[in-house]
N, C-alpha and C positions, 0 to 999 in steps of 0.2 A: 128341933131340928130346923122349923121354921123362923124361929127367935133368932138361929145364929143366921143361918141367908139373911134375916132381914139387916142384923148387923153388919154382917157383909160386905151388901150393899150400901147405905150408910158409910162406910170406913171406906172402901174405893171410891164412891162418887166425892165424898169432902176429900178427899185428897188428889183426886182428879182436877178440881177445883181450887185446890188449895196452890197445887204445880203445876198444872195444866195453861198457864199462861203461856199465848202463843208467844211463838220465838219468830224473830225476822225483822226486818229493816225498820226504820219507822224514821218519817222526815218531820223535822221542824224547824219552822222559820223562827229565830229570834225575838220575833214582834208579830203581832198580828198585822200591823199596820209602819209605813212607813210616814211620818209626818217631815214635811221640809220646811212648814211654818211658812212665813210673812217672804215673800219674796218683793222685789224693789223691780218695776220697771225699768229704770234708769241703770241699775245693775245687773242687769238678766245677761246668761252668755246667748247664744242661737240656742243650743243645744242643752239641753240638761243630762247630767250623765250621772247612773246610780249604781252603784253595789249593792244588790239583799244579801245576806247573809243567811245557811241553810245548816242544819246539822244532822248525823245519823244517830238518833238519840236510842235505835236498835240494838239489837244482837248478833246483827250478819249484814252485809255489805249492803249497800244503797245505793242504787244506780238512779239516775235521774235522767230520763231515756225523751225527754222533748219539754220546750218552755216556748210558751206563746206570749203573745203581750197584745193590749185593745190599743184600740184607736190609734196610730202610729206611735206606737211607742218600740222600739226595736232591741230585741235580744244580740247582744253583740257577743257575749261567752257566757256560758253557763260550764260548770264542774260536771262531766259526761264523764269522767270514770270510777271506779265504784269507789266509793266511800268506807272506810271500815268504820266500828263501834265510836261513836264519841270523835271522830273527825267534822270539821265543816268545811262546807264547797260555797262558792258564790256564783250569783246571778250577775253578770253584768247588762245594764239596760240602756237607754238613749232615747229622749224624745225632743223633741224642738217647742219651742214655746214660742205664741205670739206673743208680741211686747203690746198687750192691752187688758184692762182688769181683767180678770177672771177665776172662778177655781179648778182646781187641778186636780183628777182623781182621774188613775192609771190601774188597771189589774195585769196583775201576771202571774200565769198560772204554770206549774211547773209538775209534769206527770214523772211516778216514781214507781218502783217494784215495792214499795210501801202497801202490805196485805191488808190494812185497815182501809187507811187512805190513801188510793195512789193517785189521786190528784188534787194537790194543793193550790191555795190563791193566797195572794197576800195584796193589799193596795198601797201607792205611793200619791200622798194627798197634798198639797199647798195651796197658799191663796197669793194672785198675783194681785197686786196694790201699781198704783201709778205712784211716779218720783221715785227720790231714792231713800234708803235707811238714813234715820235721822240719829244724828249724833248724841252717843252715849257718853256723857264724861259725869 
């Protein structure tokens, strides 16, 4: 009888581990960092606009409740309606660029109902250099 109870416990535990994966929404960015590359001062727009895609890779609706940006990054809009599994949403940001050589690094933080990782961060990076883009002939 003791062997039967141990066997039963092992069977129940194994089944729970195999099929007991947590259900719920899952927030995922399409990439871990957005690299805008090299930007040239002579060709800069005063305001840089970027759209960031994210996805619900879970199996329940995902709701992004809050998005914030750092150091002068303005969040112009984001998809705040529930996203069904496999649907994508967008976070639209903008920030001003000073016409001086510099490295750009902006952080955007999204808060959602993802039970495993409710806060998700993505970086937007670029390098601003003097002059204009060389001709590519």
